[in-house]
TORPA-4810 file (N, C-alpha, C, O; in nm, 3 decimals):
<nodes>
NODE_1_0.082_-0.119_0.000_0.000_0.000_0.000_0.087_0.125_0.000_0.054_0.224_-0.065_M
NODE_2_0.197_0.120_0.074_0.285_0.236_0.083_0.346_0.268_-0.055_0.360_0.384_-0.093_R
NODE_3_0.383_0.162_-0.130_0.441_0.180_-0.263_0.338_0.244_-0.357_0.372_0.330_-0.437_K
NODE_4_0.212_0.202_-0.348_0.105_0.259_-0.429_0.087_0.408_-0.399_0.074_0.488_-0.491_F
NODE_5_0.086_0.445_-0.273_0.068_0.584_-0.234_0.186_0.670_-0.281_0.167_0.785_-0.322_M
NODE_6_0.306_0.615_-0.274_0.424_0.688_-0.321_0.415_0.712_-0.471_0.446_0.821_-0.519_T
NODE_7_0.372_0.613_-0.545_0.356_0.628_-0.691_0.248_0.728_-0.724_0.264_0.811_-0.813_S
NODE_8_0.137_0.720_-0.651_0.027_0.813_-0.674_0.069_0.956_-0.645_0.033_1.048_-0.719_L
NODE_9_0.144_0.977_-0.539_0.193_1.111_-0.504_0.288_1.164_-0.612_0.282_1.281_-0.647_T
NODE_10_0.373_1.079_-0.662_0.467_1.120_-0.766_0.393_1.161_-0.893_0.426_1.262_-0.955_A
NODE_11_0.294_1.083_-0.933_0.215_1.115_-1.052_0.140_1.246_-1.032_0.136_1.330_-1.123_V
NODE_12_0.081_1.266_-0.916_0.007_1.389_-0.889_0.099_1.510_-0.893_0.061_1.615_-0.944_A
NODE_13_0.220_1.497_-0.839_0.316_1.607_-0.838_0.357_1.644_-0.980_0.361_1.762_-1.014_T
NODE_14_0.385_1.546_-1.063_0.424_1.571_-1.202_0.308_1.636_-1.278_0.330_1.728_-1.357_V
NODE_15_0.187_1.590_-1.255_0.071_1.647_-1.322_0.050_1.792_-1.283_0.026_1.876_-1.370_T
NODE_16_0.059_1.822_-1.157_0.042_1.960_-1.112_0.153_2.050_-1.161_0.130_2.169_-1.185_L
NODE_17_0.273_1.998_-1.178_0.382_2.077_-1.230_0.362_2.107_-1.378_0.411_2.209_-1.427_A
NODE_18_0.292_2.021_-1.449_0.270_2.041_-1.592_0.165_2.147_-1.621_0.168_2.209_-1.727_A
NODE_19_0.072_2.169_-1.531_-0.036_2.265_-1.555_0.016_2.407_-1.578_-0.026_2.469_-1.676_V
NODE_20_0.106_2.463_-1.493_0.158_2.596_-1.522_0.235_2.601_-1.653_0.231_2.703_-1.722_P
NODE_21_0.306_2.495_-1.689_0.379_2.493_-1.815_0.283_2.504_-1.933_0.313_2.573_-2.031_A
NODE_22_0.168_2.438_-1.925_0.069_2.450_-2.032_0.019_2.593_-2.043_-0.002_2.642_-2.154_L
NODE_23_0.000_2.659_-1.931_-0.042_2.799_-1.932_0.059_2.889_-2.000_0.021_2.981_-2.072_G
NODE_24_0.187_2.863_-1.978_0.291_2.942_-2.042_0.290_2.920_-2.193_0.309_3.015_-2.270_L
NODE_25_0.269_2.796_-2.235_0.263_2.768_-2.379_0.146_2.838_-2.444_0.158_2.889_-2.556_L
NODE_26_0.032_2.841_-2.377_-0.084_2.909_-2.432_-0.060_3.059_-2.442_-0.103_3.121_-2.539_Q
NODE_27_0.006_3.118_-2.343_0.036_3.261_-2.347_0.130_3.293_-2.462_0.113_3.395_-2.529_A
NODE_28_0.228_3.207_-2.485_0.320_3.229_-2.597_0.247_3.216_-2.729_0.275_3.291_-2.822_A
NODE_29_0.155_3.121_-2.738_0.078_3.102_-2.861_-0.012_3.222_-2.887_-0.031_3.260_-3.003_H
NODE_30_-0.068_3.281_-2.783_-0.158_3.394_-2.799_-0.084_3.518_-2.847_-0.147_3.608_-2.903_A
NODE_31_0.046_3.525_-2.828_0.122_3.642_-2.867_0.170_3.637_-3.012_0.245_3.724_-3.055_A
NODE_32_0.128_3.537_-3.088_0.169_3.528_-3.228_0.113_3.645_-3.307_0.003_3.693_-3.277_E
NODE_33_0.187_3.691_-3.407_0.139_3.804_-3.487_0.013_3.767_-3.566_-0.004_3.652_-3.607_P
NODE_34_-0.073_3.864_-3.587_-0.196_3.844_-3.662_-0.211_3.955_-3.765_-0.142_4.057_-3.759_T
NODE_35_-0.300_3.934_-3.858_-0.330_4.034_-3.959_-0.479_4.027_-3.990_-0.542_3.922_-3.975_A
NODE_36_-0.534_4.138_-4.034_-0.673_4.144_-4.075_-0.677_4.177_-4.223_-0.611_4.270_-4.269_T
NODE_37_-0.754_4.100_-4.297_-0.766_4.121_-4.441_-0.908_4.167_-4.469_-1.005_4.099_-4.436_I
NODE_38_-0.920_4.284_-4.530_-1.051_4.343_-4.557_-1.112_4.285_-4.685_-1.044_4.268_-4.786_S
NODE_39_-1.241_4.256_-4.677_-1.316_4.212_-4.794_-1.410_4.322_-4.844_-1.489_4.300_-4.935_L
NODE_40_-1.400_4.440_-4.785_-1.489_4.551_-4.819_-1.471_4.586_-4.967_-1.360_4.609_-5.014_V
NODE_41_-1.581_4.589_-5.037_-1.581_4.627_-5.178_-1.537_4.517_-5.273_-1.519_4.542_-5.392_G
NODE_42_-1.520_4.395_-5.223_-1.477_4.286_-5.310_-1.589_4.186_-5.330_-1.654_4.143_-5.235_L
NODE_43_-1.611_4.148_-5.455_-1.700_4.039_-5.491_-1.609_3.925_-5.534_-1.553_3.929_-5.644_N
NODE_44_-1.595_3.825_-5.449_-1.495_3.722_-5.474_-1.525_3.634_-5.595_-1.439_3.557_-5.637_L
NODE_45_-1.644_3.644_-5.651_-1.673_3.569_-5.774_-1.625_3.644_-5.898_-1.622_3.587_-6.007_S
NODE_46_-1.587_3.769_-5.881_-1.530_3.849_-5.990_-1.380_3.819_-5.995_-1.311_3.836_-5.895_N
NODE_47_-1.327_3.776_-6.110_-1.185_3.740_-6.119_-1.090_3.853_-6.078_-0.987_3.827_-6.015_P
NODE_48_-1.122_3.976_-6.114_-1.035_4.088_-6.076_-1.035_4.109_-5.925_-0.931_4.135_-5.865_A
NODE_49_-1.152_4.096_-5.865_-1.163_4.112_-5.720_-1.096_3.994_-5.648_-1.034_4.012_-5.543_H
NODE_50_-1.109_3.875_-5.704_-1.044_3.757_-5.646_-0.892_3.774_-5.649_-0.823_3.735_-5.555_A
NODE_51_-0.841_3.831_-5.757_-0.697_3.856_-5.768_-0.654_3.961_-5.664_-0.547_3.949_-5.604_A
NODE_52_-0.736_4.063_-5.645_-0.706_4.165_-5.544_-0.705_4.102_-5.404_-0.618_4.133_-5.323_E
NODE_53_-0.801_4.014_-5.377_-0.807_3.946_-5.248_-0.683_3.859_-5.228_-0.624_3.859_-5.120_F
NODE_54_-0.643_3.786_-5.331_-0.523_3.702_-5.322_-0.399_3.787_-5.294_-0.312_3.746_-5.218_A
NODE_55_-0.393_3.904_-5.356_-0.280_3.994_-5.331_-0.280_4.042_-5.186_-0.175_4.051_-5.123_A
NODE_56_-0.399_4.073_-5.133_-0.409_4.116_-4.993_-0.366_4.005_-4.899_-0.298_4.029_-4.799_R
NODE_57_-0.405_3.882_-4.931_-0.366_3.767_-4.849_-0.214_3.750_-4.853_-0.152_3.724_-4.750_V
NODE_58_-0.155_3.763_-4.971_-0.010_3.749_-4.984_0.065_3.855_-4.905_0.165_3.825_-4.839_D
NODE_59_0.018_3.980_-4.910_0.082_4.089_-4.835_0.071_4.064_-4.685_0.169_4.078_-4.611_V
NODE_60_-0.048_4.026_-4.640_-0.068_3.999_-4.497_0.015_3.879_-4.453_0.074_3.880_-4.345_A
NODE_61_0.020_3.775_-4.536_0.100_3.657_-4.505_0.248_3.690_-4.495_0.317_3.641_-4.406_G
NODE_62_0.295_3.771_-4.586_0.436_3.814_-4.584_0.466_3.888_-4.454_0.569_3.865_-4.390_E
NODE_63_0.377_3.978_-4.415_0.396_4.057_-4.293_0.398_3.967_-4.169_0.487_3.977_-4.085_Q
NODE_64_0.299_3.879_-4.159_0.289_3.791_-4.042_0.409_3.697_-4.035_0.467_3.678_-3.928_V
NODE_65_0.447_3.641_-4.147_0.558_3.545_-4.147_0.691_3.614_-4.116_0.775_3.556_-4.048_C
NODE_66_0.710_3.735_-4.164_0.833_3.809_-4.132_0.839_3.840_-3.983_0.945_3.831_-3.921_R
NODE_67_0.725_3.878_-3.924_0.721_3.905_-3.780_0.752_3.778_-3.701_0.819_3.784_-3.598_E
NODE_68_0.704_3.664_-3.749_0.732_3.538_-3.681_0.880_3.502_-3.689_0.934_3.444_-3.596_M
NODE_69_0.945_3.535_-3.801_1.088_3.508_-3.814_1.166_3.590_-3.712_1.258_3.539_-3.648_V
NODE_70_1.128_3.717_-3.696_1.198_3.802_-3.599_1.173_3.755_-3.456_1.260_3.770_-3.370_H
NODE_71_1.057_3.699_-3.430_1.026_3.651_-3.296_1.077_3.512_-3.268_1.070_3.465_-3.154_G
NODE_72_1.130_3.444_-3.371_1.176_3.307_-3.354_1.312_3.292_-3.423_1.320_3.238_-3.534_N
NODE_73_1.418_3.339_-3.360_1.549_3.333_-3.425_1.600_3.191_-3.447_1.692_3.171_-3.526_P
NODE_74_1.543_3.093_-3.379_1.585_2.954_-3.398_1.551_2.904_-3.537_1.616_2.812_-3.587_G
NODE_75_1.450_2.963_-3.600_1.413_2.928_-3.736_1.363_2.786_-3.752_1.409_2.715_-3.841_G
NODE_76_1.271_2.744_-3.667_1.220_2.608_-3.676_1.105_2.595_-3.775_1.034_2.495_-3.775_D
NODE_77_1.085_2.695_-3.860_0.984_2.688_-3.966_1.034_2.765_-4.086_1.129_2.843_-4.075_F
NODE_78_0.971_2.743_-4.200_1.010_2.816_-4.321_0.904_2.922_-4.352_0.788_2.907_-4.315_T
NODE_79_0.946_3.025_-4.419_0.852_3.131_-4.458_0.752_3.076_-4.559_0.634_3.111_-4.555_I
NODE_80_0.797_2.990_-4.649_0.706_2.931_-4.748_0.598_2.848_-4.678_0.480_2.857_-4.713_A
NODE_81_0.638_2.770_-4.581_0.541_2.691_-4.505_0.446_2.780_-4.426_0.327_2.750_-4.414_G
NODE_82_0.498_2.888_-4.374_0.416_2.984_-4.300_0.310_3.045_-4.391_0.194_3.059_-4.353_C
NODE_83_0.351_3.082_-4.513_0.256_3.143_-4.608_0.147_3.044_-4.648_0.031_3.082_-4.665_K
NODE_84_0.183_2.918_-4.663_0.083_2.815_-4.694_-0.016_2.804_-4.579_-0.137_2.794_-4.602_V
NODE_85_0.034_2.808_-4.456_-0.053_2.801_-4.339_-0.145_2.923_-4.331_-0.261_2.911_-4.292_A
NODE_86_-0.093_3.040_-4.369_-0.176_3.162_-4.369_-0.288_3.148_-4.469_-0.404_3.177_-4.437_V
NODE_87_-0.257_3.103_-4.591_-0.361_3.087_-4.693_-0.467_2.986_-4.648_-0.586_3.006_-4.670_R
NODE_88_-0.422_2.878_-4.586_-0.515_2.776_-4.537_-0.606_2.834_-4.430_-0.727_2.809_-4.429_K
NODE_89_-0.549_2.911_-4.339_-0.629_2.970_-4.231_-0.728_3.072_-4.287_-0.842_3.079_-4.241_Q
NODE_90_-0.686_3.151_-4.385_-0.777_3.247_-4.448_-0.892_3.173_-4.514_-1.008_3.212_-4.499_V
NODE_91_-0.862_3.067_-4.586_-0.965_2.988_-4.654_-1.065_2.930_-4.555_-1.185_2.926_-4.582_N
NODE_92_-1.016_2.885_-4.439_-1.104_2.829_-4.338_-1.197_2.934_-4.278_-1.306_2.902_-4.231_E
NODE_93_-1.154_3.060_-4.279_-1.234_3.166_-4.220_-1.336_3.226_-4.317_-1.424_3.301_-4.276_Q
NODE_94_-1.324_3.194_-4.445_-1.422_3.242_-4.541_-1.551_3.162_-4.528_-1.550_3.046_-4.488_L
NODE_95_-1.660_3.227_-4.562_-1.788_3.155_-4.561_-1.793_3.061_-4.682_-1.711_3.071_-4.773_S
NODE_96_-1.890_2.972_-4.681_-1.905_2.877_-4.791_-1.929_2.950_-4.923_-1.873_2.912_-5.026_K
NODE_97_-2.011_3.052_-4.920_-2.039_3.126_-5.044_-1.916_3.202_-5.093_-1.896_3.214_-5.214_S
NODE_98_-1.834_3.252_-5.001_-1.712_3.321_-5.042_-1.613_3.223_-5.105_-1.549_3.255_-5.205_Q
NODE_99_-1.600_3.105_-5.045_-1.511_3.003_-5.104_-1.561_2.962_-5.242_-1.482_2.943_-5.334_R
NODE_100_-1.693_2.947_-5.255_-1.751_2.912_-5.384_-1.723_3.022_-5.487_-1.690_2.992_-5.602_H
NODE_101_-1.737_3.147_-5.446_-1.708_3.259_-5.536_-1.564_3.257_-5.583_-1.537_3.281_-5.701_G
NODE_102_-1.471_3.229_-5.494_-1.330_3.221_-5.533_-1.306_3.107_-5.631_-1.227_3.121_-5.724_L
NODE_103_-1.373_2.994_-5.610_-1.359_2.882_-5.702_-1.412_2.920_-5.840_-1.350_2.887_-5.942_Q
NODE_104_-1.525_2.988_-5.844_-1.582_3.031_-5.974_-1.489_3.130_-6.042_-1.470_3.122_-6.164_M
NODE_105_-1.431_3.222_-5.967_-1.341_3.321_-6.025_-1.214_3.255_-6.079_-1.160_3.299_-6.181_A
NODE_106_-1.168_3.151_-6.013_-1.046_3.084_-6.060_-1.069_3.007_-6.189_-0.975_2.982_-6.264_S
NODE_107_-1.193_2.970_-6.216_-1.226_2.898_-6.340_-1.250_2.991_-6.458_-1.252_2.946_-6.573_R
NODE_108_-1.268_3.118_-6.430_-1.299_3.214_-6.537_-1.182_3.225_-6.634_-1.066_3.231_-6.594_A
NODE_109_-1.216_3.226_-6.760_-1.115_3.237_-6.866_-1.142_3.370_-6.939_-1.252_3.393_-6.988_V
NODE_110_-1.041_3.456_-6.945_-1.063_3.582_-7.016_-1.090_3.558_-7.166_-1.027_3.473_-7.229_P
NODE_111_-1.183_3.633_-7.218_-1.221_3.619_-7.359_-1.193_3.751_-7.428_-1.232_3.857_-7.379_V
NODE_112_-1.125_3.744_-7.542_-1.100_3.862_-7.621_-1.195_3.863_-7.740_-1.210_3.762_-7.810_S
NODE_113_-1.258_3.975_-7.763_-1.352_3.987_-7.874_-1.305_4.100_-7.963_-1.278_4.211_-7.917_V
NODE_114_-1.297_4.071_-8.091_-1.259_4.174_-8.188_-1.384_4.225_-8.257_-1.472_4.147_-8.293_A
NODE_115_-1.391_4.354_-8.276_-1.505_4.415_-8.344_-1.453_4.492_-8.465_-1.343_4.547_-8.466_A
NODE_116_-1.538_4.492_-8.568_-1.501_4.566_-8.689_-1.586_4.688_-8.700_-1.572_4.764_-8.796_R
</nodes>
């Protein structure tokens, strides 16, 4: 019985010591750089507006990823991977209709018409 109690006490001590460490990790995660991308005036089903939105995402991604590089001199990630993650996160935050509009805009093929 004494051996069981000693083991239980050791497990409880390790568990309680881990709780503050988790809090520190969450605080560090909350301090990551963020960016806001405006959709004001953009119709994402319009190819020109979709291109403008993509440019805004690229600029914001570049800014966020550069800030992360400065905050993480160890360099345990790549900027290219960071930009992919930014695009994925932006896509997840769009509504279903906005994602559909972007898909439609990406399928659009410019047509040239000559008139006499």
